[in-house]
SEBA-131123 format. One record per residue (C-alpha): residue number from 1; residue in three letters; y, z, x. Coordinates in steps of 0.02 Angstrom, whole numbers, plus 50000, padded with zeros to 5 digits. Example, Ala and Ser with C-alpha at 12.3 -4.5 7.8 and 13.67 -1.06 7.14 Angstrom:
2
+-----+-----+-------+-------+-------+
:   k :   r :     v :     w :     u :
+-----+-----+-------+-------+-------+
:   1 : ALA : 49775 : 50390 : 50615 :
:   2 : SER : 49947 : 50357 : 50684 :
+-----+-----+-------+-------+-------+
REM end
This chain:
297
+-----+-----+-------+-------+-------+
:   k :   r :     v :     w :     u :
+-----+-----+-------+-------+-------+
:   1 : MET : 48287 : 49989 : 46433 :
:   2 : LYS : 48282 : 49815 : 46478 :
:   3 : LEU : 48358 : 49758 : 46650 :
:   4 : SER : 48441 : 49588 : 46657 :
:   5 : LEU : 48360 : 49457 : 46766 :
:   6 : PRO : 48497 : 49463 : 46903 :
:   7 : VAL : 48468 : 49647 : 46925 :
:   8 : VAL : 48274 : 49621 : 46936 :
:   9 : LEU : 48305 : 49495 : 47068 :
:  10 : ALA : 48427 : 49592 : 47173 :
:  11 : SER : 48310 : 49746 : 47169 :
:  12 : ALA : 48168 : 49632 : 47222 :
:  13 : TYR : 48266 : 49559 : 47370 :
:  14 : ALA : 48320 : 49731 : 47426 :
:  15 : GLY : 48140 : 49793 : 47425 :
:  16 : ALA : 48083 : 49644 : 47525 :
:  17 : VAL : 48222 : 49675 : 47657 :
:  18 : LEU : 48178 : 49865 : 47671 :
:  19 : ALA : 47997 : 49807 : 47681 :
:  20 : ALA : 48026 : 49697 : 47825 :
:  21 : PRO : 47943 : 49753 : 47994 :
:  22 : LEU : 48073 : 49839 : 48116 :
:  23 : ALA : 48089 : 49754 : 48290 :
:  24 : ASP : 47971 : 49824 : 48417 :
:  25 : LEU : 48087 : 49954 : 48520 :
:  26 : ASN : 47957 : 49965 : 48662 :
:  27 : ALA : 47953 : 49769 : 48691 :
:  28 : ALA : 47994 : 49731 : 48873 :
:  29 : LEU : 48162 : 49650 : 48906 :
:  30 : THR : 48175 : 49508 : 49028 :
:  31 : PRO : 48291 : 49561 : 49161 :
:  32 : ARG : 48437 : 49459 : 49226 :
:  33 : ALA : 48409 : 49376 : 49392 :
:  34 : ASP : 48563 : 49448 : 49469 :
:  35 : PRO : 48623 : 49604 : 49366 :
:  36 : ALA : 48759 : 49637 : 49487 :
:  37 : GLN : 48851 : 49488 : 49441 :
:  38 : LEU : 48875 : 49555 : 49268 :
:  39 : GLN : 48984 : 49690 : 49333 :
:  40 : TRP : 49161 : 49660 : 49297 :
:  41 : ASP : 49219 : 49693 : 49472 :
:  42 : HIS : 49077 : 49598 : 49557 :
:  43 : GLY : 49132 : 49548 : 49726 :
:  44 : ALA : 49277 : 49672 : 49747 :
:  45 : VAL : 49303 : 49742 : 49920 :
:  46 : ASN : 49355 : 49934 : 49901 :
:  47 : ASP : 49379 : 49975 : 50092 :
:  48 : TYR : 49501 : 49890 : 50209 :
:  49 : PRO : 49390 : 49780 : 50325 :
:  50 : ILE : 49415 : 49815 : 50520 :
:  51 : HIS : 49365 : 49671 : 50638 :
:  52 : HIS : 49217 : 49689 : 50756 :
:  53 : SER : 49337 : 49672 : 50898 :
:  54 : CYS : 49385 : 49857 : 50873 :
:  55 : ASN : 49270 : 49973 : 50958 :
:  56 : ALA : 49192 : 50131 : 50879 :
:  57 : THR : 49336 : 50247 : 50931 :
:  58 : GLU : 49475 : 50120 : 50868 :
:  59 : GLN : 49381 : 50098 : 50712 :
:  60 : ARG : 49380 : 50288 : 50673 :
:  61 : ILE : 49568 : 50303 : 50717 :
:  62 : ILE : 49612 : 50155 : 50607 :
:  63 : ARG : 49507 : 50208 : 50466 :
:  64 : ARG : 49584 : 50375 : 50470 :
:  65 : GLY : 49761 : 50300 : 50468 :
:  66 : LEU : 49719 : 50191 : 50332 :
:  67 : GLN : 49653 : 50348 : 50224 :
:  68 : ASP : 49820 : 50433 : 50268 :
:  69 : ALA : 49909 : 50276 : 50201 :
:  70 : ILE : 49813 : 50282 : 50040 :
:  71 : THR : 49837 : 50474 : 50030 :
:  72 : LEU : 50030 : 50457 : 50043 :
:  73 : ALA : 50042 : 50303 : 49928 :
:  74 : GLY : 49921 : 50393 : 49801 :
:  75 : HIS : 50015 : 50551 : 49796 :
:  76 : ALA : 50175 : 50461 : 49776 :
:  77 : ARG : 50101 : 50362 : 49631 :
:  78 : ASP : 50036 : 50512 : 49550 :
:  79 : HIS : 50213 : 50605 : 49569 :
:  80 : VAL : 50289 : 50458 : 49479 :
:  81 : LEU : 50156 : 50462 : 49337 :
:  82 : ARG : 50191 : 50644 : 49319 :
:  83 : PHE : 50381 : 50644 : 49317 :
:  84 : GLY : 50422 : 50467 : 49279 :
:  85 : ASN : 50593 : 50420 : 49345 :
:  86 : GLU : 50670 : 50584 : 49313 :
:  87 : SER : 50621 : 50686 : 49474 :
:  88 : ALA : 50754 : 50716 : 49611 :
:  89 : GLN : 50657 : 50621 : 49741 :
:  90 : TYR : 50633 : 50466 : 49627 :
:  91 : ARG : 50818 : 50464 : 49584 :
:  92 : LYS : 50865 : 50481 : 49764 :
:  93 : TYR : 50763 : 50320 : 49810 :
:  94 : PHE : 50761 : 50216 : 49655 :
:  95 : GLY : 50910 : 50278 : 49559 :
:  96 : ASN : 50883 : 50249 : 49366 :
:  97 : ALA : 50764 : 50101 : 49384 :
:  98 : PRO : 50606 : 50102 : 49275 :
:  99 : SER : 50448 : 50178 : 49364 :
: 100 : SER : 50324 : 50049 : 49325 :
: 101 : GLY : 50362 : 49935 : 49462 :
: 102 : VAL : 50360 : 50084 : 49581 :
: 103 : ILE : 50194 : 50150 : 49514 :
: 104 : GLY : 50117 : 49970 : 49529 :
: 105 : ASN : 50176 : 49948 : 49709 :
: 106 : LEU : 50104 : 50104 : 49766 :
: 107 : ALA : 49940 : 50082 : 49672 :
: 108 : ARG : 49909 : 49925 : 49759 :
: 109 : ILE : 49883 : 50015 : 49925 :
: 110 : VAL : 49763 : 50118 : 49841 :
: 111 : SER : 49665 : 50019 : 49724 :
: 112 : ALA : 49702 : 49830 : 49756 :
: 113 : ASN : 49559 : 49716 : 49802 :
: 114 : LYS : 49549 : 49728 : 49990 :
: 115 : ALA : 49452 : 49569 : 50029 :
: 116 : LYS : 49593 : 49471 : 50107 :
: 117 : THR : 49651 : 49599 : 50223 :
: 118 : LEU : 49596 : 49618 : 50407 :
: 119 : PHE : 49638 : 49742 : 50548 :
: 120 : ARG : 49588 : 49678 : 50720 :
: 121 : CYS : 49610 : 49748 : 50901 :
: 122 : ASP : 49574 : 49592 : 51007 :
: 123 : ASP : 49759 : 49537 : 51031 :
: 124 : PRO : 49732 : 49360 : 50977 :
: 125 : ASP : 49922 : 49312 : 50995 :
: 126 : GLY : 49948 : 49410 : 51157 :
: 127 : ASN : 50091 : 49515 : 51090 :
: 128 : CYS : 50010 : 49682 : 51133 :
: 129 : LYS : 49981 : 49622 : 51316 :
: 130 : ASN : 50154 : 49533 : 51340 :
: 131 : ILE : 50257 : 49656 : 51246 :
: 132 : PRO : 50208 : 49836 : 51302 :
: 133 : THR : 50311 : 49925 : 51178 :
: 134 : TYR : 50214 : 49842 : 51022 :
: 135 : ALA : 50105 : 49957 : 50935 :
: 136 : GLY : 50052 : 49823 : 50817 :
: 137 : HIS : 50106 : 49667 : 50725 :
: 138 : TRP : 50061 : 49555 : 50560 :
: 139 : ARG : 50008 : 49388 : 50617 :
: 140 : GLY : 50127 : 49295 : 50504 :
: 141 : GLU : 50097 : 49115 : 50493 :
: 142 : ASN : 49955 : 49125 : 50623 :
: 143 : ALA : 49846 : 49225 : 50494 :
: 144 : THR : 49935 : 49294 : 50342 :
: 145 : ASP : 49794 : 49408 : 50295 :
: 146 : GLU : 49780 : 49496 : 50467 :
: 147 : THR : 49865 : 49638 : 50566 :
: 148 : VAL : 49834 : 49677 : 50740 :
: 149 : ILE : 49833 : 49855 : 50805 :
: 150 : CYS : 49894 : 49880 : 50992 :
: 151 : PRO : 49835 : 50024 : 51098 :
: 152 : LEU : 49994 : 50107 : 51092 :
: 153 : SER : 49960 : 50164 : 50902 :
: 154 : TYR : 49815 : 50268 : 50969 :
: 155 : THR : 49923 : 50379 : 51069 :
: 156 : LYS : 50096 : 50380 : 50980 :
: 157 : ARG : 50048 : 50397 : 50787 :
: 158 : LEU : 50024 : 50562 : 50710 :
: 159 : PHE : 49910 : 50602 : 50563 :
: 160 : LEU : 49962 : 50697 : 50400 :
: 161 : GLU : 49913 : 50875 : 50469 :
: 162 : HIS : 50065 : 50855 : 50572 :
: 163 : PHE : 50191 : 50818 : 50437 :
: 164 : CYS : 50356 : 50911 : 50438 :
: 165 : MET : 50311 : 50968 : 50617 :
: 166 : GLY : 50397 : 50952 : 50783 :
: 167 : GLY : 50574 : 50933 : 50709 :
: 168 : TYR : 50514 : 50783 : 50598 :
: 169 : THR : 50639 : 50746 : 50451 :
: 170 : VAL : 50622 : 50596 : 50336 :
: 171 : ALA : 50807 : 50556 : 50354 :
: 172 : ASN : 50808 : 50556 : 50550 :
: 173 : SER : 50642 : 50520 : 50619 :
: 174 : PRO : 50563 : 50351 : 50636 :
: 175 : ARG : 50468 : 50294 : 50489 :
: 176 : ASN : 50318 : 50253 : 50598 :
: 177 : THR : 50303 : 50436 : 50670 :
: 178 : TYR : 50142 : 50447 : 50557 :
: 179 : PHE : 50001 : 50322 : 50551 :
: 180 : GLY : 49998 : 50329 : 50361 :
: 181 : THR : 50176 : 50275 : 50334 :
: 182 : ASP : 50162 : 50144 : 50478 :
: 183 : LEU : 50011 : 50063 : 50391 :
: 184 : ILE : 50090 : 50057 : 50226 :
: 185 : HIS : 50228 : 49952 : 50305 :
: 186 : ARG : 50097 : 49840 : 50373 :
: 187 : LEU : 49989 : 49831 : 50223 :
: 188 : TYR : 50145 : 49767 : 50121 :
: 189 : HIS : 50160 : 49622 : 50240 :
: 190 : MET : 49996 : 49562 : 50179 :
: 191 : PRO : 50001 : 49451 : 50029 :
: 192 : ALA : 49838 : 49527 : 49960 :
: 193 : ILE : 49937 : 49695 : 49947 :
: 194 : GLY : 50133 : 49650 : 49946 :
: 195 : GLU : 50100 : 49498 : 49840 :
: 196 : ASP : 50255 : 49414 : 49923 :
: 197 : HIS : 50345 : 49533 : 49809 :
: 198 : VAL : 50377 : 49689 : 49914 :
: 199 : GLY : 50490 : 49646 : 50051 :
: 200 : HIS : 50632 : 49701 : 50168 :
: 201 : PHE : 50794 : 49727 : 50072 :
: 202 : ALA : 50857 : 49878 : 50171 :
: 203 : ASP : 50839 : 49930 : 50355 :
: 204 : SER : 50892 : 50112 : 50393 :
: 205 : TYR : 50890 : 50268 : 50292 :
: 206 : ALA : 51066 : 50242 : 50253 :
: 207 : ASP : 51033 : 50069 : 50188 :
: 208 : VAL : 50901 : 50135 : 50080 :
: 209 : MET : 51022 : 50256 : 50003 :
: 210 : GLU : 51149 : 50118 : 49977 :
: 211 : LEU : 51009 : 50008 : 49895 :
: 212 : ALA : 50963 : 50153 : 49774 :
: 213 : ALA : 51140 : 50177 : 49726 :
: 214 : HIS : 51189 : 49997 : 49703 :
: 215 : ASN : 51038 : 49893 : 49673 :
: 216 : ALA : 50896 : 49989 : 49615 :
: 217 : THR : 50802 : 49838 : 49550 :
: 218 : PHE : 50767 : 49790 : 49734 :
: 219 : ALA : 50741 : 49967 : 49792 :
: 220 : THR : 50583 : 49975 : 49684 :
: 221 : ARG : 50505 : 49840 : 49787 :
: 222 : ASP : 50580 : 49878 : 49953 :
: 223 : SER : 50455 : 49914 : 50091 :
: 224 : ASN : 50555 : 50037 : 50190 :
: 225 : THR : 50612 : 50131 : 50022 :
: 226 : LEU : 50435 : 50148 : 49967 :
: 227 : GLN : 50387 : 50215 : 50134 :
: 228 : TYR : 50523 : 50343 : 50131 :
: 229 : PHE : 50488 : 50399 : 49958 :
: 230 : ALA : 50303 : 50424 : 49986 :
: 231 : ALA : 50345 : 50524 : 50146 :
: 232 : GLU : 50474 : 50634 : 50054 :
: 233 : VAL : 50364 : 50676 : 49898 :
: 234 : TYR : 50210 : 50707 : 50016 :
: 235 : ALA : 50326 : 50824 : 50113 :
: 236 : PHE : 50399 : 50921 : 49962 :
: 237 : ASP : 50235 : 50928 : 49853 :
: 238 : ILE : 50105 : 50943 : 49982 :
: 239 : ALA : 50149 : 50980 : 50164 :
: 240 : VAL : 50280 : 51106 : 50136 :
: 241 : PRO : 50274 : 51141 : 49947 :
: 242 : GLN : 50451 : 51154 : 49860 :
: 243 : VAL : 50536 : 51142 : 50026 :
: 244 : GLY : 50480 : 50979 : 50121 :
: 245 : CYS : 50573 : 50916 : 50269 :
: 246 : PRO : 50702 : 50783 : 50200 :
: 247 : GLY : 50835 : 50816 : 50329 :
: 248 : LYS : 51021 : 50759 : 50321 :
: 249 : LEU : 51065 : 50598 : 50404 :
: 250 : GLU : 51149 : 50649 : 50563 :
: 251 : GLU : 51233 : 50481 : 50603 :
: 252 : GLU : 51239 : 50307 : 50528 :
: 253 : SER : 51166 : 50165 : 50623 :
: 254 : SER : 51236 : 49989 : 50597 :
: 255 : THR : 51157 : 49946 : 50427 :
: 256 : THR : 51084 : 49784 : 50363 :
: 257 : THR : 51056 : 49764 : 50172 :
: 258 : THR : 50987 : 49591 : 50130 :
: 259 : MET : 50947 : 49504 : 49976 :
: 260 : PRO : 50762 : 49453 : 49937 :
: 261 : PRO : 50708 : 49309 : 50058 :
: 262 : THR : 50662 : 49147 : 49982 :
: 263 : THR : 50505 : 49143 : 50091 :
: 264 : GLN : 50399 : 49267 : 50177 :
: 265 : PRO : 50431 : 49301 : 50362 :
: 266 : THR : 50324 : 49182 : 50471 :
: 267 : GLN : 50306 : 49279 : 50628 :
: 268 : GLY : 50232 : 49448 : 50672 :
: 269 : THR : 50328 : 49606 : 50615 :
: 270 : PRO : 50283 : 49738 : 50750 :
: 271 : THR : 50317 : 49913 : 50738 :
: 272 : VAL : 50353 : 50022 : 50889 :
: 273 : PRO : 50385 : 50203 : 50923 :
: 274 : HIS : 50542 : 50177 : 51038 :
: 275 : PRO : 50670 : 50039 : 51066 :
: 276 : PRO : 50594 : 49897 : 51171 :
: 277 : ALA : 50631 : 49908 : 51356 :
: 278 : PRO : 50779 : 49787 : 51409 :
: 279 : THR : 50655 : 49691 : 51514 :
: 280 : ALA : 50524 : 49660 : 51383 :
: 281 : ASP : 50509 : 49482 : 51311 :
: 282 : VAL : 50546 : 49494 : 51129 :
: 283 : PRO : 50504 : 49347 : 51018 :
: 284 : PRO : 50640 : 49239 : 50946 :
: 285 : ASN : 50710 : 49286 : 50777 :
: 286 : CYS : 50675 : 49467 : 50807 :
: 287 : HIS : 50797 : 49608 : 50786 :
: 288 : THR : 50778 : 49799 : 50820 :
: 289 : HIS : 50779 : 49921 : 50664 :
: 290 : GLU : 50823 : 50102 : 50661 :
: 291 : GLY : 50705 : 50195 : 50767 :
: 292 : GLY : 50658 : 50062 : 50875 :
: 293 : GLU : 50552 : 49967 : 50751 :
: 294 : LEU : 50547 : 49778 : 50776 :
: 295 : HIS : 50564 : 49655 : 50631 :
: 296 : CYS : 50536 : 49466 : 50646 :
: 297 : THR : 50602 : 49344 : 50521 :
+-----+-----+-------+-------+-------+
REM end
């Protein structure tokens, strides 16, 4: 049988290709000058930085408080990933709003790049010294990436092991009873975490319930709502399984529900465990929230 010329040429070409020597797999490759720079997350900061002004004990307590904040936010995120917007706790705080915004805002506490955040203890603005009831404050326009922790935090805040103890209820106890919820509040003030998106649209527990019922879109990015939700699902799922400690609102304080601000607050936003003493010097444009928390605009 005679083969046509094209078939002969094709066969010869294929044989030549197959006969070509293979690359030397043992040849040394020239390494990159800096392999770390090839990592997609090169330069990311995974732990919240703490300023050198905090001594060893203060650093340990702050790190523990931050871990509690991550635990609370991480579990709340996982709760929503598991149940979507259908759990009783979700409906209570966010109504029928889609869950993606809530998941994202909680995930930022856990996983966002922490390079532009800083916790310090040297009281650069003098608020810890001048206002004894301050337990800490966001530095606002003085340094938007920084939060000061005052000495009062170390004696007045509780860790998660104490959750639902001592008569605590989500509805009636101050949000800053626990270091973890307090630091969630402080973290959302920092643009690196809150992205100027999470804000204060409701004040008290009653306000939060009102926001969920009538303006769930803002509830999903309200700092206080996210704190209450994280506390309630942790209590119900982890601290006292299937029971929790939600409480029933005993009395309604004067409420304040606001629309989103056009700009971020420019002064510190302190959190304190008790209402400020009448003789304390409170900065201008500040007011007291439920539970004695001060908020400055």
